[in-house]
PDBQT receptor file of N, H, CA, C and O in Angstrom, charges set to zero:
ATOM      1  N   UNK A   1       8.355   9.666 -32.971  1.00  0.00    +0.000 N 
ATOM      2  CA  UNK A   1       8.313   9.418 -31.532  1.00  0.00    +0.000 C 
ATOM      3  C   UNK A   1       9.279   8.481 -31.138  1.00  0.00    +0.000 C 
ATOM      4  O   UNK A   1       9.538   7.453 -31.764  1.00  0.00    +0.000 OA
ATOM      5  N   UNK A   2       9.868   8.886 -29.980  1.00  0.00    +0.000 N 
ATOM      6  H   UNK A   2       9.658   9.721 -29.471  1.00  0.00    +0.000 HD
ATOM      7  CA  UNK A   2      10.996   7.735 -29.423  1.00  0.00    +0.000 C 
ATOM      8  C   UNK A   2      10.365   7.605 -28.082  1.00  0.00    +0.000 C 
ATOM      9  O   UNK A   2       9.795   8.429 -27.366  1.00  0.00    +0.000 OA
ATOM     10  N   UNK A   3      10.661   6.173 -27.926  1.00  0.00    +0.000 N 
ATOM     11  H   UNK A   3      11.124   5.505 -28.508  1.00  0.00    +0.000 HD
ATOM     12  CA  UNK A   3      10.280   5.767 -26.516  1.00  0.00    +0.000 C 
ATOM     13  C   UNK A   3      11.630   4.665 -26.059  1.00  0.00    +0.000 C 
ATOM     14  O   UNK A   3      12.174   3.746 -26.671  1.00  0.00    +0.000 OA
ATOM     15  N   UNK A   4      11.834   5.226 -24.770  1.00  0.00    +0.000 N 
ATOM     16  H   UNK A   4      11.392   5.973 -24.273  1.00  0.00    +0.000 HD
ATOM     17  CA  UNK A   4      13.114   4.440 -24.291  1.00  0.00    +0.000 C 
ATOM     18  C   UNK A   4      12.520   3.021 -23.530  1.00  0.00    +0.000 C 
ATOM     19  O   UNK A   4      11.638   2.962 -22.673  1.00  0.00    +0.000 OA
ATOM     20  N   UNK A   5      13.305   1.901 -24.137  1.00  0.00    +0.000 N 
ATOM     21  H   UNK A   5      14.021   1.949 -24.833  1.00  0.00    +0.000 HD
ATOM     22  CA  UNK A   5      12.983   0.548 -23.448  1.00  0.00    +0.000 C 
ATOM     23  C   UNK A   5      14.198  -0.067 -22.642  1.00  0.00    +0.000 C 
ATOM     24  O   UNK A   5      14.438  -1.263 -22.470  1.00  0.00    +0.000 OA
ATOM     25  N   UNK A   6      14.943   1.084 -22.165  1.00  0.00    +0.000 N 
ATOM     26  H   UNK A   6      14.749   2.055 -22.304  1.00  0.00    +0.000 HD
ATOM     27  CA  UNK A   6      15.984   0.705 -21.249  1.00  0.00    +0.000 C 
ATOM     28  C   UNK A   6      15.486   0.358 -20.088  1.00  0.00    +0.000 C 
ATOM     29  O   UNK A   6      14.294   0.580 -19.878  1.00  0.00    +0.000 OA
ATOM     30  N   UNK A   7      16.241  -0.217 -19.160  1.00  0.00    +0.000 N 
ATOM     31  H   UNK A   7      17.210  -0.398 -19.331  1.00  0.00    +0.000 HD
ATOM     32  CA  UNK A   7      16.004  -0.421 -17.727  1.00  0.00    +0.000 C 
ATOM     33  C   UNK A   7      15.609   0.914 -16.971  1.00  0.00    +0.000 C 
ATOM     34  O   UNK A   7      16.293   1.938 -16.958  1.00  0.00    +0.000 OA
ATOM     35  N   UNK A   8      14.407   0.733 -16.355  1.00  0.00    +0.000 N 
ATOM     36  H   UNK A   8      13.852  -0.098 -16.366  1.00  0.00    +0.000 HD
ATOM     37  CA  UNK A   8      13.923   1.871 -15.541  1.00  0.00    +0.000 C 
ATOM     38  C   UNK A   8      14.729   1.917 -14.106  1.00  0.00    +0.000 C 
ATOM     39  O   UNK A   8      15.035   0.909 -13.470  1.00  0.00    +0.000 OA
ATOM     40  N   UNK A   9      15.028   3.330 -13.697  1.00  0.00    +0.000 N 
ATOM     41  H   UNK A   9      14.779   4.149 -14.214  1.00  0.00    +0.000 HD
ATOM     42  CA  UNK A   9      15.719   3.489 -12.430  1.00  0.00    +0.000 C 
ATOM     43  C   UNK A   9      14.809   3.052 -11.257  1.00  0.00    +0.000 C 
ATOM     44  O   UNK A   9      13.630   3.408 -11.267  1.00  0.00    +0.000 OA
ATOM     45  N   UNK A  10      15.248   2.374 -10.349  1.00  0.00    +0.000 N 
ATOM     46  H   UNK A  10      16.205   2.085 -10.341  1.00  0.00    +0.000 HD
ATOM     47  CA  UNK A  10      14.317   1.944  -9.280  1.00  0.00    +0.000 C 
ATOM     48  C   UNK A  10      13.796   3.070  -8.428  1.00  0.00    +0.000 C 
ATOM     49  O   UNK A  10      14.609   3.919  -8.063  1.00  0.00    +0.000 OA
ATOM     50  N   UNK A  11      12.654   3.168  -8.101  1.00  0.00    +0.000 N 
ATOM     51  H   UNK A  11      11.993   2.479  -8.398  1.00  0.00    +0.000 HD
ATOM     52  CA  UNK A  11      12.331   4.211  -7.117  1.00  0.00    +0.000 C 
ATOM     53  C   UNK A  11      12.693   3.966  -5.808  1.00  0.00    +0.000 C 
ATOM     54  O   UNK A  11      12.716   2.804  -5.401  1.00  0.00    +0.000 OA
ATOM     55  N   UNK A  12      12.989   4.919  -5.066  1.00  0.00    +0.000 N 
ATOM     56  H   UNK A  12      12.971   5.863  -5.396  1.00  0.00    +0.000 HD
ATOM     57  CA  UNK A  12      13.523   4.921  -3.669  1.00  0.00    +0.000 C 
ATOM     58  C   UNK A  12      12.420   4.262  -2.727  1.00  0.00    +0.000 C 
ATOM     59  O   UNK A  12      11.261   4.520  -3.051  1.00  0.00    +0.000 OA
ATOM     60  N   UNK A  13      12.572   3.589  -1.800  1.00  0.00    +0.000 N 
ATOM     61  H   UNK A  13      13.514   3.380  -1.537  1.00  0.00    +0.000 HD
ATOM     62  CA  UNK A  13      11.677   3.008  -0.858  1.00  0.00    +0.000 C 
ATOM     63  C   UNK A  13      11.627   3.690   0.357  1.00  0.00    +0.000 C 
ATOM     64  O   UNK A  13      12.695   4.109   0.804  1.00  0.00    +0.000 OA
ATOM     65  N   UNK A  14      10.559   3.890   1.004  1.00  0.00    +0.000 N 
ATOM     66  H   UNK A  14       9.691   3.549   0.641  1.00  0.00    +0.000 HD
ATOM     67  CA  UNK A  14      10.419   4.903   2.513  1.00  0.00    +0.000 C 
ATOM     68  C   UNK A  14       9.479   3.934   3.275  1.00  0.00    +0.000 C 
ATOM     69  O   UNK A  14       8.641   3.200   2.753  1.00  0.00    +0.000 OA
ATOM     70  N   UNK A  15       9.797   4.071   4.793  1.00  0.00    +0.000 N 
ATOM     71  H   UNK A  15      10.478   4.667   5.218  1.00  0.00    +0.000 HD
ATOM     72  CA  UNK A  15       8.863   3.280   5.438  1.00  0.00    +0.000 C 
ATOM     73  C   UNK A  15       7.441   3.899   5.379  1.00  0.00    +0.000 C 
ATOM     74  O   UNK A  15       7.441   5.128   5.456  1.00  0.00    +0.000 OA
ATOM     75  N   UNK A  16       6.592   3.482   5.295  1.00  0.00    +0.000 N 
ATOM     76  H   UNK A  16       6.592   2.484   5.232  1.00  0.00    +0.000 HD
ATOM     77  CA  UNK A  16       5.120   3.954   4.890  1.00  0.00    +0.000 C 
ATOM     78  C   UNK A  16       4.148   3.252   5.792  1.00  0.00    +0.000 C 
ATOM     79  O   UNK A  16       4.113   2.023   5.859  1.00  0.00    +0.000 OA
ATOM     80  N   UNK A  17       3.337   4.058   6.504  1.00  0.00    +0.000 N 
ATOM     81  H   UNK A  17       3.366   5.056   6.450  1.00  0.00    +0.000 HD
ATOM     82  CA  UNK A  17       2.212   3.457   7.491  1.00  0.00    +0.000 C 
ATOM     83  C   UNK A  17       1.242   2.981   6.529  1.00  0.00    +0.000 C 
ATOM     84  O   UNK A  17       0.844   3.725   5.633  1.00  0.00    +0.000 OA
ATOM     85  N   UNK A  18       0.788   1.658   6.669  1.00  0.00    +0.000 N 
ATOM     86  H   UNK A  18       1.111   1.053   7.397  1.00  0.00    +0.000 HD
ATOM     87  CA  UNK A  18      -0.427   1.241   5.914  1.00  0.00    +0.000 C 
ATOM     88  C   UNK A  18      -1.535   0.479   6.911  1.00  0.00    +0.000 C 
ATOM     89  O   UNK A  18      -1.279   0.285   8.099  1.00  0.00    +0.000 OA
ATOM     90  N   UNK A  19      -2.462   0.178   6.456  1.00  0.00    +0.000 N 
ATOM     91  H   UNK A  19      -2.671   0.336   5.491  1.00  0.00    +0.000 HD
ATOM     92  CA  UNK A  19      -3.536  -0.623   6.970  1.00  0.00    +0.000 C 
ATOM     93  C   UNK A  19      -3.619  -1.958   6.178  1.00  0.00    +0.000 C 
ATOM     94  O   UNK A  19      -3.865  -2.043   4.975  1.00  0.00    +0.000 OA
ATOM     95  N   UNK A  20      -3.342  -3.142   7.160  1.00  0.00    +0.000 N 
ATOM     96  H   UNK A  20      -3.143  -3.073   8.137  1.00  0.00    +0.000 HD
ATOM     97  CA  UNK A  20      -3.375  -4.568   6.456  1.00  0.00    +0.000 C 
ATOM     98  C   UNK A  20      -4.504  -5.187   6.929  1.00  0.00    +0.000 C 
ATOM     99  O   UNK A  20      -4.846  -4.949   8.087  1.00  0.00    +0.000 OA
ATOM    100  N   UNK A  21      -5.221  -6.023   6.171  1.00  0.00    +0.000 N 
ATOM    101  H   UNK A  21      -4.944  -6.216   5.230  1.00  0.00    +0.000 HD
ATOM    102  CA  UNK A  21      -6.336  -6.795   6.362  1.00  0.00    +0.000 C 
ATOM    103  C   UNK A  21      -5.720  -7.873   7.432  1.00  0.00    +0.000 C 
ATOM    104  O   UNK A  21      -4.599  -8.374   7.343  1.00  0.00    +0.000 OA
ATOM    105  N   UNK A  22      -6.623  -8.111   8.395  1.00  0.00    +0.000 N 
ATOM    106  H   UNK A  22      -7.534  -7.704   8.466  1.00  0.00    +0.000 HD
ATOM    107  CA  UNK A  22      -6.270  -8.991   9.242  1.00  0.00    +0.000 C 
ATOM    108  C   UNK A  22      -6.749 -10.501   8.939  1.00  0.00    +0.000 C 
ATOM    109  O   UNK A  22      -6.346 -11.462   9.594  1.00  0.00    +0.000 OA
ATOM    110  N   UNK A  23      -7.489 -10.576   8.065  1.00  0.00    +0.000 N 
ATOM    111  H   UNK A  23      -7.817  -9.796   7.533  1.00  0.00    +0.000 HD
ATOM    112  CA  UNK A  23      -7.950 -11.849   7.775  1.00  0.00    +0.000 C 
ATOM    113  C   UNK A  23      -6.557 -12.833   6.941  1.00  0.00    +0.000 C 
ATOM    114  O   UNK A  23      -5.746 -12.316   6.173  1.00  0.00    +0.000 OA
ATOM    115  N   UNK A  24      -6.566 -14.098   7.276  1.00  0.00    +0.000 N 
ATOM    116  H   UNK A  24      -7.225 -14.518   7.900  1.00  0.00    +0.000 HD
ATOM    117  CA  UNK A  24      -5.497 -14.932   6.563  1.00  0.00    +0.000 C 
ATOM    118  C   UNK A  24      -5.549 -15.236   5.330  1.00  0.00    +0.000 C 
ATOM    119  O   UNK A  24      -4.584 -15.592   4.654  1.00  0.00    +0.000 OA
ATOM    120  N   UNK A  25      -6.958 -15.085   4.865  1.00  0.00    +0.000 N 
ATOM    121  H   UNK A  25      -7.742 -14.795   5.414  1.00  0.00    +0.000 HD
ATOM    122  CA  UNK A  25      -7.383 -15.518   3.389  1.00  0.00    +0.000 C 
ATOM    123  C   UNK A  25      -7.110 -14.290   2.254  1.00  0.00    +0.000 C 
ATOM    124  O   UNK A  25      -7.016 -14.466   1.039  1.00  0.00    +0.000 OA
ATOM    125  N   UNK A  26      -7.019 -13.122   2.905  1.00  0.00    +0.000 N 
ATOM    126  H   UNK A  26      -7.095 -12.979   3.891  1.00  0.00    +0.000 HD
ATOM    127  CA  UNK A  26      -6.843 -11.862   2.074  1.00  0.00    +0.000 C 
ATOM    128  C   UNK A  26      -5.582 -11.168   2.177  1.00  0.00    +0.000 C 
ATOM    129  O   UNK A  26      -5.088 -11.023   3.295  1.00  0.00    +0.000 OA
ATOM    130  N   UNK A  27      -5.009 -10.728   1.169  1.00  0.00    +0.000 N 
ATOM    131  H   UNK A  27      -5.411 -10.846   0.261  1.00  0.00    +0.000 HD
ATOM    132  CA  UNK A  27      -3.894  -9.971   1.131  1.00  0.00    +0.000 C 
ATOM    133  C   UNK A  27      -3.963  -8.476   1.060  1.00  0.00    +0.000 C 
ATOM    134  O   UNK A  27      -3.058  -7.722   0.701  1.00  0.00    +0.000 OA
ATOM    135  N   UNK A  28      -5.351  -8.112   1.515  1.00  0.00    +0.000 N 
ATOM    136  H   UNK A  28      -6.086  -8.725   1.806  1.00  0.00    +0.000 HD
ATOM    137  CA  UNK A  28      -5.642  -6.504   1.441  1.00  0.00    +0.000 C 
ATOM    138  C   UNK A  28      -4.716  -5.605   2.150  1.00  0.00    +0.000 C 
ATOM    139  O   UNK A  28      -4.258  -5.947   3.240  1.00  0.00    +0.000 OA
ATOM    140  N   UNK A  29      -4.378  -4.373   1.555  1.00  0.00    +0.000 N 
ATOM    141  H   UNK A  29      -4.749  -4.096   0.670  1.00  0.00    +0.000 HD
ATOM    142  CA  UNK A  29      -3.716  -3.413   2.429  1.00  0.00    +0.000 C 
ATOM    143  C   UNK A  29      -3.954  -2.143   1.686  1.00  0.00    +0.000 C 
ATOM    144  O   UNK A  29      -4.550  -2.166   0.610  1.00  0.00    +0.000 OA
ATOM    145  N   UNK A  30      -3.467  -0.919   2.269  1.00  0.00    +0.000 N 
ATOM    146  H   UNK A  30      -2.983  -0.900   3.143  1.00  0.00    +0.000 HD
ATOM    147  CA  UNK A  30      -3.676   0.407   1.767  1.00  0.00    +0.000 C 
ATOM    148  C   UNK A  30      -2.784   1.176   2.625  1.00  0.00    +0.000 C 
ATOM    149  O   UNK A  30      -2.532   0.943   3.807  1.00  0.00    +0.000 OA
ATOM    150  N   UNK A  31      -2.281   2.234   1.806  1.00  0.00    +0.000 N 
ATOM    151  H   UNK A  31      -2.486   2.423   0.846  1.00  0.00    +0.000 HD
ATOM    152  CA  UNK A  31      -1.456   3.337   2.407  1.00  0.00    +0.000 C 
ATOM    153  C   UNK A  31      -2.455   3.901   3.412  1.00  0.00    +0.000 C 
ATOM    154  O   UNK A  31      -3.652   3.955   3.130  1.00  0.00    +0.000 OA
ATOM    155  N   UNK A  32      -1.957   4.333   4.620  1.00  0.00    +0.000 N 
ATOM    156  H   UNK A  32      -0.985   4.289   4.848  1.00  0.00    +0.000 HD
ATOM    157  CA  UNK A  32      -2.704   5.028   5.681  1.00  0.00    +0.000 C 
ATOM    158  C   UNK A  32      -3.286   6.616   4.990  1.00  0.00    +0.000 C 
ATOM    159  O   UNK A  32      -4.269   7.242   5.387  1.00  0.00    +0.000 OA
ATOM    160  N   UNK A  33      -2.541   6.924   4.094  1.00  0.00    +0.000 N 
ATOM    161  H   UNK A  33      -1.742   6.415   3.773  1.00  0.00    +0.000 HD
ATOM    162  CA  UNK A  33      -2.936   8.373   3.800  1.00  0.00    +0.000 C 
ATOM    163  C   UNK A  33      -4.025   8.375   2.822  1.00  0.00    +0.000 C 
ATOM    164  O   UNK A  33      -4.567   9.432   2.497  1.00  0.00    +0.000 OA
ATOM    165  N   UNK A  34      -4.394   7.171   2.308  1.00  0.00    +0.000 N 
ATOM    166  H   UNK A  34      -3.954   6.313   2.572  1.00  0.00    +0.000 HD
ATOM    167  CA  UNK A  34      -5.309   6.901   1.259  1.00  0.00    +0.000 C 
ATOM    168  C   UNK A  34      -6.675   6.324   1.909  1.00  0.00    +0.000 C 
ATOM    169  O   UNK A  34      -7.609   5.869   1.249  1.00  0.00    +0.000 OA
ATOM    170  N   UNK A  35      -6.629   6.418   3.225  1.00  0.00    +0.000 N 
ATOM    171  H   UNK A  35      -5.870   6.789   3.761  1.00  0.00    +0.000 HD
ATOM    172  CA  UNK A  35      -8.022   5.967   3.962  1.00  0.00    +0.000 C 
ATOM    173  C   UNK A  35      -8.591   7.159   4.839  1.00  0.00    +0.000 C 
ATOM    174  O   UNK A  35      -8.032   7.901   5.646  1.00  0.00    +0.000 OA
ATOM    175  N   UNK A  36      -9.847   7.083   4.414  1.00  0.00    +0.000 N 
ATOM    176  H   UNK A  36     -10.302   6.480   3.759  1.00  0.00    +0.000 HD
ATOM    177  CA  UNK A  36     -10.659   8.317   5.215  1.00  0.00    +0.000 C 
ATOM    178  C   UNK A  36     -11.219   7.723   6.540  1.00  0.00    +0.000 C 
ATOM    179  O   UNK A  36     -11.736   8.520   7.323  1.00  0.00    +0.000 OA
ATOM    180  N   UNK A  37     -11.178   6.626   6.814  1.00  0.00    +0.000 N 
ATOM    181  H   UNK A  37     -10.758   5.979   6.178  1.00  0.00    +0.000 HD
ATOM    182  CA  UNK A  37     -11.770   6.130   8.169  1.00  0.00    +0.000 C 
ATOM    183  C   UNK A  37     -10.736   5.938   9.080  1.00  0.00    +0.000 C 
ATOM    184  O   UNK A  37      -9.596   5.669   8.701  1.00  0.00    +0.000 OA
ATOM    185  N   UNK A  38     -11.091   6.072  10.432  1.00  0.00    +0.000 N 
ATOM    186  H   UNK A  38     -12.018   6.290  10.740  1.00  0.00    +0.000 HD
ATOM    187  CA  UNK A  38     -10.387   5.985  11.417  1.00  0.00    +0.000 C 
ATOM    188  C   UNK A  38      -9.700   4.731  11.493  1.00  0.00    +0.000 C 
ATOM    189  O   UNK A  38      -8.513   4.603  11.793  1.00  0.00    +0.000 OA
ATOM    190  N   UNK A  39     -10.560   3.743  11.185  1.00  0.00    +0.000 N 
ATOM    191  H   UNK A  39     -11.524   3.847  10.941  1.00  0.00    +0.000 HD
ATOM    192  CA  UNK A  39     -10.194   2.227  11.545  1.00  0.00    +0.000 C 
ATOM    193  C   UNK A  39     -11.041   1.634  10.251  1.00  0.00    +0.000 C 
ATOM    194  O   UNK A  39     -12.161   1.143  10.392  1.00  0.00    +0.000 OA
ATOM    195  N   UNK A  40     -10.331   1.744   8.904  1.00  0.00    +0.000 N 
ATOM    196  H   UNK A  40      -9.421   2.143   8.790  1.00  0.00    +0.000 HD
ATOM    197  CA  UNK A  40     -11.126   1.252   7.876  1.00  0.00    +0.000 C 
ATOM    198  C   UNK A  40     -11.276  -0.511   8.023  1.00  0.00    +0.000 C 
ATOM    199  O   UNK A  40     -10.635  -1.306   8.711  1.00  0.00    +0.000 OA
ATOM    200  N   UNK A  41     -12.368  -0.703   7.097  1.00  0.00    +0.000 N 
ATOM    201  H   UNK A  41     -12.888  -0.057   6.538  1.00  0.00    +0.000 HD
ATOM    202  CA  UNK A  41     -12.705  -2.121   6.971  1.00  0.00    +0.000 C 
ATOM    203  C   UNK A  41     -11.935  -2.430   5.512  1.00  0.00    +0.000 C 
ATOM    204  O   UNK A  41     -11.846  -1.542   4.664  1.00  0.00    +0.000 OA
ATOM    205  N   UNK A  42     -11.374  -3.808   5.295  1.00  0.00    +0.000 N 
ATOM    206  H   UNK A  42     -11.447  -4.530   5.983  1.00  0.00    +0.000 HD
ATOM    207  CA  UNK A  42     -10.707  -4.114   4.115  1.00  0.00    +0.000 C 
ATOM    208  C   UNK A  42     -11.826  -3.854   2.876  1.00  0.00    +0.000 C 
ATOM    209  O   UNK A  42     -12.991  -4.243   2.950  1.00  0.00    +0.000 OA
ATOM    210  N   UNK A  43     -11.299  -3.178   1.806  1.00  0.00    +0.000 N 
ATOM    211  H   UNK A  43     -10.353  -2.862   1.746  1.00  0.00    +0.000 HD
ATOM    212  CA  UNK A  43     -12.062  -3.103   0.686  1.00  0.00    +0.000 C 
ATOM    213  C   UNK A  43     -12.361  -4.102   0.082  1.00  0.00    +0.000 C 
ATOM    214  O   UNK A  43     -13.415  -4.155  -0.551  1.00  0.00    +0.000 OA
ATOM    215  N   UNK A  44     -11.470  -5.159   0.142  1.00  0.00    +0.000 N 
ATOM    216  H   UNK A  44     -10.614  -5.116   0.657  1.00  0.00    +0.000 HD
ATOM    217  CA  UNK A  44     -11.711  -6.696  -0.551  1.00  0.00    +0.000 C 
ATOM    218  C   UNK A  44     -12.630  -7.468   0.171  1.00  0.00    +0.000 C 
ATOM    219  O   UNK A  44     -13.526  -8.009  -0.476  1.00  0.00    +0.000 OA
ATOM    220  N   UNK A  45     -12.582  -7.641   1.490  1.00  0.00    +0.000 N 
ATOM    221  H   UNK A  45     -11.853  -7.201   2.017  1.00  0.00    +0.000 HD
ATOM    222  CA  UNK A  45     -13.209  -8.760   2.151  1.00  0.00    +0.000 C 
ATOM    223  C   UNK A  45     -14.070  -8.022   3.285  1.00  0.00    +0.000 C 
ATOM    224  O   UNK A  45     -14.943  -8.682   3.850  1.00  0.00    +0.000 OA
ATOM    225  N   UNK A  46     -13.905  -6.948   3.572  1.00  0.00    +0.000 N 
ATOM    226  H   UNK A  46     -13.196  -6.412   3.113  1.00  0.00    +0.000 HD
ATOM    227  CA  UNK A  46     -14.855  -6.110   4.635  1.00  0.00    +0.000 C 
ATOM    228  C   UNK A  46     -14.047  -6.809   5.925  1.00  0.00    +0.000 C 
ATOM    229  O   UNK A  46     -14.740  -6.732   6.939  1.00  0.00    +0.000 OA
ATOM    230  N   UNK A  47     -13.247  -7.221   6.064  1.00  0.00    +0.000 N 
ATOM    231  H   UNK A  47     -12.684  -7.283   5.240  1.00  0.00    +0.000 HD
ATOM    232  CA  UNK A  47     -12.399  -7.532   7.668  1.00  0.00    +0.000 C 
ATOM    233  C   UNK A  47     -11.928  -6.494   8.252  1.00  0.00    +0.000 C 
ATOM    234  O   UNK A  47     -11.581  -5.541   7.555  1.00  0.00    +0.000 OA
ATOM    235  N   UNK A  48     -11.832  -6.452   9.406  1.00  0.00    +0.000 N 
ATOM    236  H   UNK A  48     -12.114  -7.226   9.972  1.00  0.00    +0.000 HD
ATOM    237  CA  UNK A  48     -10.922  -5.456  10.181  1.00  0.00    +0.000 C 
ATOM    238  C   UNK A  48      -9.488  -5.295   9.662  1.00  0.00    +0.000 C 
ATOM    239  O   UNK A  48      -8.922  -6.199   9.048  1.00  0.00    +0.000 OA
ATOM    240  N   UNK A  49      -8.957  -4.181   9.915  1.00  0.00    +0.000 N 
ATOM    241  H   UNK A  49      -9.418  -3.447  10.415  1.00  0.00    +0.000 HD
ATOM    242  CA  UNK A  49      -7.481  -3.899   9.647  1.00  0.00    +0.000 C 
ATOM    243  C   UNK A  49      -6.766  -3.456  10.587  1.00  0.00    +0.000 C 
ATOM    244  O   UNK A  49      -7.375  -2.999  11.555  1.00  0.00    +0.000 OA
ATOM    245  N   UNK A  50      -5.328  -3.447  10.610  1.00  0.00    +0.000 N 
ATOM    246  H   UNK A  50      -4.833  -3.818   9.824  1.00  0.00    +0.000 HD
ATOM    247  CA  UNK A  50      -4.481  -3.115  11.539  1.00  0.00    +0.000 C 
ATOM    248  C   UNK A  50      -3.474  -2.430  10.923  1.00  0.00    +0.000 C 
ATOM    249  O   UNK A  50      -3.294  -2.496   9.707  1.00  0.00    +0.000 OA
ATOM    250  N   UNK A  51      -2.750  -1.728  11.721  1.00  0.00    +0.000 N 
ATOM    251  H   UNK A  51      -2.896  -1.675  12.709  1.00  0.00    +0.000 HD
ATOM    252  CA  UNK A  51      -1.635  -0.658  11.066  1.00  0.00    +0.000 C 
ATOM    253  C   UNK A  51      -0.200  -1.406  11.154  1.00  0.00    +0.000 C 
ATOM    254  O   UNK A  51       0.139  -2.043  12.151  1.00  0.00    +0.000 OA
ATOM    255  N   UNK A  52       0.402  -1.294  10.288  1.00  0.00    +0.000 N 
ATOM    256  H   UNK A  52       0.126  -0.777   9.478  1.00  0.00    +0.000 HD
ATOM    257  CA  UNK A  52       1.681  -1.773  10.139  1.00  0.00    +0.000 C 
ATOM    258  C   UNK A  52       2.581  -0.846   9.317  1.00  0.00    +0.000 C 
ATOM    259  O   UNK A  52       2.037   0.015   8.625  1.00  0.00    +0.000 OA
ATOM    260  N   UNK A  53       3.882  -0.951   9.337  1.00  0.00    +0.000 N 
ATOM    261  H   UNK A  53       4.324  -1.650   9.899  1.00  0.00    +0.000 HD
ATOM    262  CA  UNK A  53       4.958  -0.236   8.407  1.00  0.00    +0.000 C 
ATOM    263  C   UNK A  53       5.575  -1.078   7.480  1.00  0.00    +0.000 C 
ATOM    264  O   UNK A  53       6.217  -2.062   7.846  1.00  0.00    +0.000 OA
ATOM    265  N   UNK A  54       5.400  -0.698   6.042  1.00  0.00    +0.000 N 
ATOM    266  H   UNK A  54       4.878   0.102   5.745  1.00  0.00    +0.000 HD
ATOM    267  CA  UNK A  54       5.976  -1.479   5.191  1.00  0.00    +0.000 C 
ATOM    268  C   UNK A  54       6.882  -0.340   4.271  1.00  0.00    +0.000 C 
ATOM    269  O   UNK A  54       6.691   0.876   4.257  1.00  0.00    +0.000 OA
ATOM    270  N   UNK A  55       7.946  -1.123   3.493  1.00  0.00    +0.000 N 
ATOM    271  H   UNK A  55       8.101  -2.111   3.504  1.00  0.00    +0.000 HD
ATOM    272  CA  UNK A  55       8.928  -0.463   2.961  1.00  0.00    +0.000 C 
ATOM    273  C   UNK A  55       8.163  -0.493   1.618  1.00  0.00    +0.000 C 
ATOM    274  O   UNK A  55       7.855  -1.601   1.178  1.00  0.00    +0.000 OA
ATOM    275  N   UNK A  56       7.791   0.734   0.852  1.00  0.00    +0.000 N 
ATOM    276  H   UNK A  56       8.042   1.634   1.210  1.00  0.00    +0.000 HD
ATOM    277  CA  UNK A  56       7.233   1.070  -0.323  1.00  0.00    +0.000 C 
ATOM    278  C   UNK A  56       7.816   2.232  -1.305  1.00  0.00    +0.000 C 
ATOM    279  O   UNK A  56       8.327   3.224  -0.786  1.00  0.00    +0.000 OA
ATOM    280  N   UNK A  57       7.754   2.132  -2.517  1.00  0.00    +0.000 N 
ATOM    281  H   UNK A  57       7.339   1.326  -2.939  1.00  0.00    +0.000 HD
ATOM    282  CA  UNK A  57       8.192   3.168  -3.287  1.00  0.00    +0.000 C 
ATOM    283  C   UNK A  57       7.438   4.504  -2.874  1.00  0.00    +0.000 C 
ATOM    284  O   UNK A  57       6.236   4.561  -2.617  1.00  0.00    +0.000 OA
ATOM    285  N   UNK A  58       8.226   5.448  -2.853  1.00  0.00    +0.000 N 
ATOM    286  H   UNK A  58       9.203   5.402  -3.063  1.00  0.00    +0.000 HD
ATOM    287  CA  UNK A  58       7.899   6.890  -2.532  1.00  0.00    +0.000 C 
ATOM    288  C   UNK A  58       7.058   7.371  -3.519  1.00  0.00    +0.000 C 
ATOM    289  O   UNK A  58       7.322   7.255  -4.715  1.00  0.00    +0.000 OA
ATOM    290  N   UNK A  59       5.981   7.948  -3.057  1.00  0.00    +0.000 N 
ATOM    291  H   UNK A  59       5.766   8.042  -2.084  1.00  0.00    +0.000 HD
ATOM    292  CA  UNK A  59       5.117   8.728  -3.911  1.00  0.00    +0.000 C 
ATOM    293  C   UNK A  59       5.085  10.176  -3.738  1.00  0.00    +0.000 C 
ATOM    294  O   UNK A  59       4.882  10.686  -2.636  1.00  0.00    +0.000 OA
ATOM    295  N   UNK A  60       5.292  10.885  -4.866  1.00  0.00    +0.000 N 
ATOM    296  H   UNK A  60       5.456  10.470  -5.761  1.00  0.00    +0.000 HD
ATOM    297  CA  UNK A  60       5.513  12.288  -4.853  1.00  0.00    +0.000 C 
ATOM    298  C   UNK A  60       4.237  13.017  -5.117  1.00  0.00    +0.000 C 
ATOM    299  O   UNK A  60       4.223  14.247  -5.146  1.00  0.00    +0.000 OA
TER     300      UNK A  60
C-alpha cells in the first residue's frame, strides 16, 4: 500500500454563514447549516449566539 505524504492541496474557502457564541470567554461557533434551531444556544457554554459570515473551507 502506498500513502502520499506530500503537501496537500489547500481547500477553496467560501463565505459561510455561521452562528458565533456571544460570550467573550468562549470561542464556540457552528455552521448555520448544522443548526436545527432558529436561534441556537452555544453547545459549549449555553450562551446565546449571533450570526456572522466567515471564510471557511468549502464542504461538499
